[in-house]
C-alpha positions as CSV (number, residue, x, y, z in Angstrom):
1,M,4.0,-9.8,12.2
2,V,2.4,-6.6,13.4
3,T,0.4,-6.6,16.6
4,C,-1.3,-4.1,18.8
5,E,-3.5,-4.0,21.9
6,E,-6.9,-5.8,21.5
7,D,-9.0,-2.7,22.1
8,L,-7.0,-0.7,19.6
9,Q,-7.3,-3.6,17.1
10,L,-11.0,-3.5,17.5
11,Q,-11.2,0.3,17.2
12,R,-9.0,0.4,14.0
13,L,-11.0,-2.4,12.4
14,M,-14.3,-0.6,13.0
15,E,-12.9,2.7,11.7
16,I,-11.0,1.4,8.7
17,R,-13.6,-1.2,7.5
18,G,-16.7,0.6,8.7
19,L,-17.8,-2.4,10.7
20,S,-20.1,-2.5,13.7
21,E,-18.5,-3.6,17.0
22,R,-20.2,-7.0,16.7
23,D,-19.0,-7.6,13.2
24,A,-15.5,-6.5,14.1
25,K,-15.4,-8.8,17.1
26,L,-16.6,-11.7,14.9
27,M,-13.9,-11.0,12.4
28,I,-11.2,-11.0,15.1
29,A,-12.6,-14.2,16.7
30,A,-12.4,-16.0,13.3
31,Q,-8.7,-15.4,13.2
32,M,-5.8,-17.1,15.1
33,P,-5.2,-15.2,18.4
34,L,-2.5,-12.5,18.2
35,E,-0.6,-14.2,21.0
36,D,-0.4,-17.4,18.9
37,K,0.7,-15.5,15.8
38,A,3.3,-13.6,17.7
39,R,4.7,-16.8,19.2
40,R,5.1,-18.3,15.7
41,A,6.5,-15.2,14.1
42,Q,10.2,-14.6,13.6
43,Y,9.7,-10.8,14.0
44,V,7.0,-8.9,15.8
45,V,6.3,-5.2,15.5
46,E,4.3,-3.7,18.3
47,N,2.0,-1.1,16.7
48,S,0.1,0.3,19.8
49,G,2.4,3.2,20.5
50,A,3.7,6.2,18.6
51,L,4.4,6.0,14.8
52,S,8.0,6.8,15.5
53,D,8.3,3.7,17.7
54,T,6.9,1.5,15.0
55,E,9.1,3.0,12.4
56,E,12.2,2.3,14.6
57,S,11.2,-1.3,15.0
58,V,10.8,-1.7,11.3
59,R,14.2,-0.1,10.7
60,E,15.9,-2.5,13.2
61,I,14.3,-5.5,11.5
62,H,15.2,-4.2,8.1
63,A,18.8,-3.7,9.2
64,E,19.0,-7.2,10.6
65,L,17.6,-8.8,7.5
66,S,19.8,-6.7,5.2
67,S,22.9,-7.9,7.0
68,S,21.8,-11.6,6.9
69,R,23.0,-13.9,4.1
70,F,20.1,-16.3,4.7
71,H,18.1,-14.9,1.8
72,W,20.8,-16.1,-0.6
73,R,20.5,-19.7,0.8
74,V,16.8,-19.5,0.2
75,R,17.2,-18.2,-3.3
76,L,19.8,-20.9,-4.1
77,A,17.5,-23.6,-2.8
78,V,14.6,-22.3,-4.8
79,A,16.7,-22.1,-8.0
80,A,18.0,-25.7,-7.5
81,A,14.4,-26.9,-7.0
82,F,13.3,-25.1,-10.1
83,A,16.2,-26.5,-12.1
84,G,15.4,-30.0,-11.0
85,V,11.7,-29.6,-12.1
86,V,12.8,-28.2,-15.5
87,A,15.3,-31.1,-15.9
88,L,12.5,-33.7,-15.1
89,L,10.1,-32.0,-17.5
90,Y,12.8,-32.0,-20.2
91,A,13.6,-35.6,-19.6
92,A,10.0,-36.6,-19.7
93,A,9.4,-34.7,-22.9
94,K,12.4,-36.3,-24.5
95,G,11.3,-39.7,-23.3
96,V,7.8,-39.2,-24.8
97,S,9.2,-37.9,-28.2
98,A,11.7,-40.8,-28.4
99,G,9.1,-43.4,-27.6
100,T,6.8,-42.2,-30.4
101,R,9.5,-41.8,-33.0
102,K,8.9,-43.8,-36.2
103,L,11.7,-45.7,-37.9
104,T,11.6,-47.3,-41.3
105,G,12.4,-51.0,-41.3
106,G,15.2,-52.8,-43.2
107,G,18.0,-51.2,-44.9
108,G,18.7,-52.9,-48.2
109,G,15.6,-52.3,-50.3
110,G,14.1,-55.6,-49.4
111,G,12.4,-54.3,-46.4
112,S,8.7,-53.8,-46.2
113,G,9.2,-50.1,-45.7
114,A,6.5,-50.1,-43.0
115,A,7.1,-47.9,-40.0
116,R,7.5,-49.4,-36.6
117,E,7.4,-47.8,-33.2
118,L,10.1,-48.1,-30.7
């Protein structure tokens, strides 16, 4: 999550989006407060200072995430969930096709030859 001082947030929003001060304040008020977002975030980048400070923060976070193996656990969990869904869809499709398969009755020529459902 990237945060900055409130007055800077207002100024940037007005400049970048071309909003009036009133509209920019309404837009900010419609969102979750920055303090709440920061409290919930795993990483917070302070973007009120110099660009070099922000870049350094991002580099530190990137280095920490790059050295972590957590992303592999997430990928494995997602892959397992996906495989489970595919297996369920496959089983459901096989069950539907097996349930509607037609078989001919009798075997020795004396049968009626009528098809019956399973």
